[in-house]
C-alpha positions as CSV (number, residue, x, y, z in Angstrom):
1,X,25.1,1.3,-13.0
2,X,25.0,-1.4,-10.4
3,X,22.8,-4.4,-11.4
4,X,21.6,-6.7,-8.8
5,X,21.1,-9.9,-10.6
6,X,24.7,-11.0,-11.2
7,X,27.0,-13.6,-10.1
8,X,28.8,-12.6,-7.1
9,X,30.9,-15.7,-6.4
10,X,34.3,-13.5,-6.7
11,X,33.1,-10.5,-4.4
12,X,31.9,-13.4,-2.0
13,X,35.3,-15.2,-2.0
14,X,36.7,-11.6,-1.1
15,X,34.4,-11.0,1.8
16,X,35.9,-11.7,5.2
17,X,34.2,-14.2,7.4
18,X,32.7,-13.7,10.8
19,X,31.1,-10.5,11.9
20,X,32.8,-8.3,9.9
21,X,32.0,-10.1,6.7
22,X,28.4,-9.7,7.4
23,X,28.7,-6.4,8.3
24,X,30.3,-5.7,4.9
25,X,28.1,-7.8,3.0
26,X,25.1,-5.7,4.5
27,X,26.6,-2.4,3.6
28,X,27.4,-4.1,0.2
29,X,23.7,-4.9,-0.4
30,X,22.3,-1.4,0.9
31,X,24.8,0.1,-1.9
32,X,22.4,-1.0,-4.5
33,X,19.6,1.3,-4.8
34,X,17.1,-1.8,-5.5
35,X,17.7,-3.5,-2.2
36,X,18.1,-0.3,-0.1
37,X,14.9,1.0,-1.6
38,X,13.2,-2.6,-0.7
39,X,14.0,-2.7,2.6
40,X,13.1,0.8,3.2
41,X,9.6,0.4,2.0
42,X,9.4,-2.9,4.0
43,X,10.7,-1.2,7.1
44,X,7.8,1.3,6.4
45,X,5.1,-1.2,6.2
46,X,6.5,-2.7,9.5
47,X,6.4,0.8,11.2
48,X,2.8,1.5,10.0
49,X,1.5,-1.8,11.0
50,X,3.0,-1.5,14.7
51,X,2.1,2.0,15.3
52,X,-1.3,1.5,13.6
53,X,-2.1,-1.6,16.0
54,X,-0.5,0.3,19.1
55,X,-2.8,3.5,18.4
56,X,-6.0,1.5,18.4
57,X,-4.9,-0.4,21.4
58,X,-4.3,2.9,23.3
59,X,-7.4,4.4,21.7
60,X,-9.6,1.6,23.1
61,X,-8.1,2.2,26.8
62,X,-8.2,5.9,26.7
63,X,-11.6,6.9,25.2
64,X,-15.1,5.5,25.5
65,X,-16.0,2.8,23.2
66,X,-18.6,5.4,21.4
67,X,-15.8,7.6,20.6
68,X,-13.5,5.0,19.6
69,X,-16.1,3.8,17.0
70,X,-16.9,7.3,15.9
71,X,-12.9,7.8,15.4
72,X,-12.6,4.8,13.7
73,X,-15.8,5.4,11.3
74,X,-14.7,9.0,10.3
75,X,-11.1,8.0,9.9
76,X,-12.0,5.1,7.6
77,X,-14.2,7.7,5.5
78,X,-11.6,9.9,5.3
79,X,-9.2,7.4,4.0
80,X,-11.6,6.0,1.6
81,X,-12.6,9.8,0.1
82,X,-8.6,10.1,-0.5
83,X,-8.0,7.1,-2.2
84,X,-10.5,7.7,-4.6
85,X,-10.1,11.2,-5.2
86,X,-6.1,10.5,-5.6
87,X,-6.7,8.8,-9.0
88,X,-4.0,6.9,-8.1
89,X,-1.5,9.6,-9.0
90,X,0.6,7.4,-6.4
91,X,1.6,4.6,-8.8
92,X,2.2,6.9,-11.6
93,X,4.5,9.0,-9.8
94,X,6.7,5.9,-9.0
95,X,6.1,4.9,-12.7
96,X,7.3,7.9,-14.3
97,X,9.2,10.0,-11.9
98,X,12.3,8.1,-12.1
99,X,13.0,9.3,-15.8
100,X,10.8,12.2,-15.9
101,X,14.1,14.5,-15.4
102,X,13.5,18.3,-15.8
103,X,9.4,17.6,-16.0
104,X,9.7,16.0,-12.5
105,X,8.6,18.8,-10.5
106,X,6.0,19.6,-13.0
107,X,4.8,16.0,-12.4
108,X,4.3,16.1,-8.9
109,X,2.8,19.5,-8.9
110,X,0.2,17.9,-11.2
111,X,-0.6,15.1,-9.0
112,X,-0.7,17.7,-5.9
113,X,-3.1,20.1,-7.8
114,X,-5.6,17.4,-9.4
115,X,-5.6,15.1,-6.1
116,X,-6.1,18.5,-4.1
117,X,-8.9,19.7,-6.1
118,X,-10.8,16.5,-6.4
119,X,-10.4,15.8,-2.6
120,X,-12.1,19.4,-1.5
121,X,-15.0,18.1,-4.3
122,X,-15.4,14.8,-3.0
123,X,-14.6,15.5,0.8
124,X,-16.9,18.3,0.5
125,X,-19.9,16.2,-0.7
126,X,-19.5,13.7,2.1
127,X,-19.5,16.6,4.6
128,X,-22.5,18.1,3.3
129,X,-24.2,14.7,3.1
130,X,-23.3,13.9,6.7
131,X,-24.5,17.3,8.1
132,X,-27.7,17.6,6.5
133,X,-28.8,13.8,6.4
134,X,-27.1,12.3,9.3
135,X,-29.1,13.5,12.6
136,X,-27.7,14.5,15.3
137,X,-26.0,11.8,17.6
138,X,-25.5,9.6,14.3
139,X,-21.8,8.6,14.6
140,X,-21.0,10.1,11.2
141,X,-23.0,13.3,11.8
142,X,-20.6,16.6,11.0
143,X,-21.2,20.0,12.2
144,X,-20.2,22.8,9.7
145,X,-16.6,23.6,11.7
146,X,-16.0,19.6,11.5
147,X,-17.1,19.4,8.1
148,X,-14.5,21.8,7.2
149,X,-11.7,20.1,9.2
150,X,-12.8,16.8,7.3
151,X,-12.3,18.5,4.2
152,X,-8.8,19.6,5.2
153,X,-7.9,16.3,6.2
154,X,-8.7,14.5,2.9
155,X,-6.4,17.0,1.1
156,X,-3.7,16.8,3.5
157,X,-3.9,12.9,3.9
158,X,-3.6,12.7,-0.2
159,X,-0.9,15.1,-0.2
160,X,1.0,12.6,2.3
161,X,0.6,9.7,0.4
162,X,1.6,11.4,-2.7
163,X,5.0,12.7,-0.9
164,X,5.5,9.0,-0.2
165,X,5.0,7.8,-3.7
166,X,7.1,10.6,-5.0
167,X,10.1,9.8,-2.6
168,X,9.6,6.5,-4.0
169,X,9.8,7.4,-7.5
170,X,12.7,9.4,-6.8
171,X,14.4,6.2,-5.3
172,X,14.4,8.2,-1.9
173,X,12.6,5.6,0.1
174,X,14.9,5.1,3.0
175,X,13.2,8.9,4.0
176,X,9.5,7.1,4.4
177,X,10.0,4.8,7.0
178,X,11.5,7.8,9.1
179,X,8.5,10.0,8.3
180,X,6.1,7.9,9.0
181,X,7.7,6.6,12.2
182,X,7.6,10.1,13.6
183,X,4.2,10.4,12.4
184,X,3.0,7.2,14.4
185,X,5.1,8.5,17.9
186,X,3.5,12.1,17.4
187,X,-0.2,10.2,16.3
188,X,0.1,8.2,19.7
189,X,1.4,11.5,22.0
190,X,-1.5,13.5,20.9
191,X,-3.8,10.8,21.5
192,X,-2.7,10.6,24.8
193,X,-2.9,14.3,25.1
194,X,-6.2,15.0,23.9
195,X,-7.7,12.2,26.2
196,X,-7.2,14.6,29.2
197,X,-8.5,17.7,27.6
198,X,-12.3,18.6,26.2
199,X,-11.2,18.2,22.8
200,X,-14.4,16.8,20.8
201,X,-13.6,14.1,18.4
202,X,-10.1,13.6,20.0
203,X,-9.6,10.3,18.0
204,X,-9.7,11.9,14.4
205,X,-8.2,15.1,15.7
206,X,-5.2,13.1,16.8
207,X,-5.2,10.8,13.6
208,X,-5.1,13.9,11.6
209,X,-3.4,16.9,13.2
210,X,0.1,15.3,13.0
211,X,0.0,14.9,9.0
212,X,-0.7,18.8,8.8
213,X,2.6,19.3,10.9
214,X,4.8,16.9,8.6
215,X,3.7,18.5,5.3
216,X,5.8,21.2,5.6
217,X,9.0,20.0,6.5
218,X,8.7,16.8,4.1
219,X,7.8,19.4,1.4
220,X,10.8,21.3,1.8
221,X,12.9,18.4,1.8
222,X,11.4,17.0,-1.4
223,X,11.4,20.1,-3.4
224,X,14.6,21.8,-2.2
225,X,16.9,19.1,-1.7
226,X,15.8,15.9,-3.5
227,X,14.0,17.1,-6.8
228,X,17.2,19.2,-7.9
229,X,19.5,16.3,-7.0
230,X,17.3,14.0,-9.2
231,X,16.9,16.2,-11.9
232,X,20.6,16.8,-12.3
233,X,21.3,13.3,-12.3
234,X,18.7,12.2,-14.7
235,X,18.7,14.9,-17.1
236,X,20.9,13.4,-19.7
237,X,18.7,10.2,-20.2
238,X,15.3,11.9,-19.2
239,X,12.1,10.5,-20.9
240,X,9.1,13.0,-19.7
241,X,5.9,11.5,-20.1
242,X,3.0,13.0,-22.2
243,X,-0.3,13.7,-20.9
244,X,-2.0,11.0,-23.1
245,X,0.4,8.3,-21.9
246,X,0.0,9.6,-18.3
247,X,-4.0,9.3,-18.8
248,X,-4.0,6.1,-20.3
249,X,-1.9,4.5,-17.7
250,X,-3.8,6.1,-14.9
251,X,-7.4,5.2,-16.2
252,X,-6.6,1.3,-16.1
253,X,-4.5,1.8,-12.7
254,X,-7.4,3.9,-11.1
255,X,-10.3,1.2,-12.4
256,X,-8.2,-1.7,-11.1
257,X,-8.2,0.2,-7.6
258,X,-11.8,0.8,-7.5
259,X,-12.3,-2.8,-8.4
260,X,-9.7,-3.7,-5.4
261,X,-11.4,-1.2,-3.1
262,X,-15.0,-3.2,-3.9
263,X,-13.8,-6.6,-2.6
264,X,-11.7,-5.0,0.4
265,X,-14.1,-2.5,1.8
266,X,-17.3,-4.4,0.9
267,X,-16.4,-8.0,2.0
268,X,-16.4,-7.3,5.6
269,X,-20.0,-5.7,5.1
270,X,-21.0,-8.8,3.0
271,X,-19.8,-11.1,5.8
272,X,-21.7,-9.4,8.6
273,X,-24.8,-9.4,6.3
274,X,-24.5,-13.0,5.6
275,X,-23.1,-14.7,8.8
276,X,-23.5,-12.1,11.5
277,X,-21.7,-9.3,13.3
278,X,-19.6,-12.3,15.3
279,X,-18.3,-13.7,12.0
280,X,-17.5,-10.2,10.9
281,X,-15.4,-9.6,14.0
282,X,-13.5,-13.1,13.5
283,X,-12.7,-11.9,10.0
284,X,-11.0,-8.6,11.0
285,X,-7.9,-10.0,12.5
286,X,-7.3,-12.5,9.5
287,X,-7.8,-9.5,7.1
288,X,-5.4,-7.6,9.1
289,X,-2.7,-9.8,8.5
290,X,-3.2,-11.0,5.0
291,X,-3.3,-7.2,4.3
292,X,-0.2,-6.5,5.7
293,X,1.3,-9.2,3.8
294,X,0.2,-7.9,0.9
295,X,1.5,-4.6,1.6
296,X,5.1,-6.1,2.1
297,X,5.0,-7.3,-1.4
298,X,3.6,-4.0,-2.7
299,X,6.4,-2.3,-1.4
300,X,9.0,-4.4,-2.7
301,X,7.5,-4.2,-6.0
302,X,7.1,-0.5,-5.8
303,X,10.9,-0.4,-5.5
304,X,10.9,-2.7,-8.5
305,X,8.9,-0.5,-10.8
306,X,10.8,2.8,-9.8
307,X,14.6,0.9,-10.3
308,X,13.1,-0.7,-13.7
309,X,11.6,2.2,-14.8
310,X,15.3,3.8,-14.8
311,X,16.7,0.9,-16.9
312,X,14.3,-0.8,-18.5
313,X,16.4,-2.9,-20.4
314,X,17.4,-4.9,-17.3
315,X,14.0,-5.0,-16.0
316,X,13.9,-8.7,-15.9
317,X,17.2,-8.9,-13.9
318,X,15.7,-6.6,-11.3
319,X,12.7,-8.6,-11.4
320,X,14.6,-11.6,-10.4
321,X,16.6,-10.1,-7.6
322,X,13.4,-9.0,-6.0
323,X,11.7,-12.2,-6.4
324,X,14.4,-13.7,-4.2
325,X,13.9,-11.0,-1.7
326,X,10.3,-12.0,-1.5
327,X,11.3,-15.6,-1.1
328,X,13.5,-14.8,1.8
329,X,11.2,-12.5,3.5
330,X,7.4,-12.5,2.8
331,X,7.1,-16.3,1.7
332,X,8.9,-17.2,5.1
333,X,6.8,-14.7,7.2
334,X,3.6,-16.1,5.6
335,X,4.7,-20.1,6.7
336,X,5.2,-18.6,10.3
337,X,2.0,-16.9,10.6
338,X,0.4,-20.0,9.3
339,X,1.9,-22.4,12.0
340,X,1.4,-19.5,14.7
341,X,-2.1,-18.9,14.0
342,X,-3.7,-20.3,16.5
343,X,-1.5,-18.8,19.2
344,X,-1.7,-15.4,17.3
345,X,-5.6,-15.5,17.1
346,X,-5.4,-16.5,20.7
347,X,-4.5,-12.8,21.7
348,X,-7.8,-11.8,20.5
349,X,-9.7,-14.5,22.6
350,X,-10.5,-18.2,22.6
351,X,-13.6,-17.6,19.9
352,X,-11.3,-16.3,17.3
353,X,-8.8,-18.8,17.5
354,X,-11.6,-21.4,17.0
355,X,-13.6,-19.6,14.3
356,X,-10.7,-17.9,12.1
357,X,-7.4,-20.3,12.5
358,X,-8.0,-22.3,9.0
359,X,-9.3,-18.9,7.6
360,X,-6.1,-17.1,8.3
361,X,-3.9,-20.2,7.2
362,X,-5.8,-20.3,4.1
363,X,-5.1,-16.8,3.4
364,X,-1.4,-17.2,4.2
365,X,-1.1,-20.0,1.7
366,X,-2.6,-18.1,-1.0
367,X,0.1,-15.3,-0.6
368,X,2.5,-17.8,-2.6
369,X,0.6,-17.7,-6.1
370,X,-0.3,-14.3,-5.3
371,X,3.2,-13.3,-5.7
372,X,3.1,-14.4,-9.3
373,X,0.3,-12.2,-9.9
374,X,1.9,-9.1,-8.2
375,X,5.3,-9.8,-10.8
376,X,2.7,-9.8,-13.8
377,X,1.0,-6.6,-12.7
378,X,4.4,-5.0,-11.8
379,X,5.2,-5.7,-15.5
380,X,2.4,-4.4,-17.0
381,X,3.1,-1.3,-15.2
382,X,6.7,-1.1,-16.5
383,X,5.1,-1.5,-20.1
384,X,2.6,1.3,-19.4
385,X,-0.3,-1.3,-20.1
386,X,-2.8,-1.2,-17.1
387,X,-5.8,-2.7,-18.7
388,X,-4.8,-5.9,-18.1
389,X,-4.1,-4.9,-14.3
390,X,-7.7,-3.5,-14.2
391,X,-9.2,-6.7,-15.6
392,X,-7.4,-8.7,-12.8
393,X,-8.3,-7.0,-9.9
394,X,-12.1,-6.9,-11.5
395,X,-12.0,-10.6,-11.9
396,X,-10.5,-11.2,-8.3
397,X,-13.1,-8.9,-6.7
398,X,-16.1,-10.2,-8.5
399,X,-15.1,-13.7,-8.0
400,X,-14.1,-13.3,-4.4
401,X,-17.5,-11.9,-3.7
402,X,-19.7,-14.4,-5.8
403,X,-17.9,-17.3,-4.1
404,X,-18.5,-16.0,-0.9
405,X,-22.1,-15.4,-1.3
406,X,-22.4,-18.9,-2.9
407,X,-20.3,-20.7,-0.3
408,X,-20.7,-19.2,3.2
409,X,-23.7,-21.7,3.8
410,X,-21.8,-25.1,4.0
411,X,-18.4,-23.4,4.7
412,X,-18.9,-20.6,6.9
413,X,-15.9,-17.9,7.0
414,X,-13.6,-20.6,5.3
415,X,-15.2,-19.7,2.3
416,X,-13.3,-16.4,1.9
417,X,-9.9,-18.3,2.7
418,X,-11.1,-21.2,0.1
419,X,-12.4,-18.6,-2.7
420,X,-8.8,-16.4,-1.9
421,X,-6.8,-19.6,-2.5
422,X,-8.3,-20.8,-5.4
423,X,-8.8,-17.5,-7.4
424,X,-5.1,-16.9,-6.9
425,X,-4.0,-19.8,-7.9
426,X,-6.2,-19.9,-11.0
427,X,-4.5,-16.2,-11.8
428,X,-1.1,-17.2,-11.3
429,X,-1.5,-20.6,-13.5
430,X,-2.8,-18.0,-16.3
431,X,-0.4,-15.4,-16.0
432,X,2.7,-17.6,-14.9
433,X,4.1,-18.3,-18.2
434,X,4.2,-14.6,-19.0
435,X,6.1,-14.0,-15.8
436,X,8.4,-16.8,-16.5
437,X,9.4,-15.6,-19.8
438,X,9.9,-11.9,-18.3
439,X,12.2,-13.3,-15.7
440,X,14.0,-15.0,-17.9
441,X,14.7,-12.4,-20.5
442,X,12.9,-13.8,-23.2
443,X,9.8,-11.2,-23.3
444,X,10.3,-8.3,-25.4
445,X,9.1,-5.0,-23.7
446,X,6.2,-3.4,-25.2
447,X,6.0,-0.1,-23.1
448,X,4.1,2.8,-24.8
449,X,6.4,5.8,-26.0
450,X,6.7,8.5,-23.8
451,X,5.8,11.1,-26.1
452,X,2.7,11.2,-28.0
């Protein structure tokens, strides 16, 4: 097995100079599964962010404001229900698929079945509530036919996300940006088409219908080609996960996800309630950029989990290699965004530049200590210890909400940035020594047994 964290002085000496040398260097880097999957997940984040921004720009120019608002609300509601009913099976697939061997298919089908069942129950409950208790004309009111489509959309979106996680766990992440790129293009084309028709809820329809079309080909690719190849390659050293280990892992991971959702979804509501709708609008672009940076880091660490789970004895070497990639990509990007923040926010309007520049800069600085926390969370996932992960995200969410509630008076919107920065620094200092020992290979893995 090729390890990324090795001394490459000899190889570098043999590499030709000039354009040919750079091409050979890129090919050599992409030959390492860790790097190949890392760059694929980073590209996927960029693709999703670009198409997501473009989609809403086109929607704003082709639909009435009321339709865009309803479409955004329904889409956000669908995403929230999908996230909560997946039980964070995505992270479980990334963690355990690399060594599941002959149990790989069963693990994926288990995630599909449980998420689909809970999705039907959760989305069905939401649809009934929106039909019975939201009056006609309310942005969240659903007719019975639309309610059925909402339920189907939640289920298919969950499967769509689980497919991406399965591809990551199988170390086949290069398919993910291709899949999501096709989805982004089809979604945009369909948005323009439905705008010229009498289709009701065109925004929601254009967002969800392409997912249904993509489920089938990706499923065929996954089960007919990639899974058989993965099973054949890992059969000799397979380590199927027991239900007890899976349940314990997912319990902590899901709790952490719920705590994280608590801050990410409640914080904009809190800002509007405490400071007014204008401040809520100014917060939106800063939050969007900060989320994109976190998704970049998450993509890189997801690749680390998949690769290190396959070769746990060398997890620290993979972690060092990944840290270098973060230092060469995410951190410089954060610095650039912080420097150009005034001009970036000027694209939204002068008032955004005046009110959110310092906030965005504080959030970009907090990306640095957040990397340390992300590495610690990755380490606990590899050790099958998700309780610390849940506690960290609970502390992050609770302290952030409390700090904004207390400090919004004297600091205004900047209270979000200061609170985020201080919390991330404090957490990084708390877990930093453990992360350093892990990176140096001085920490003995404490992973739970796969068989209970």
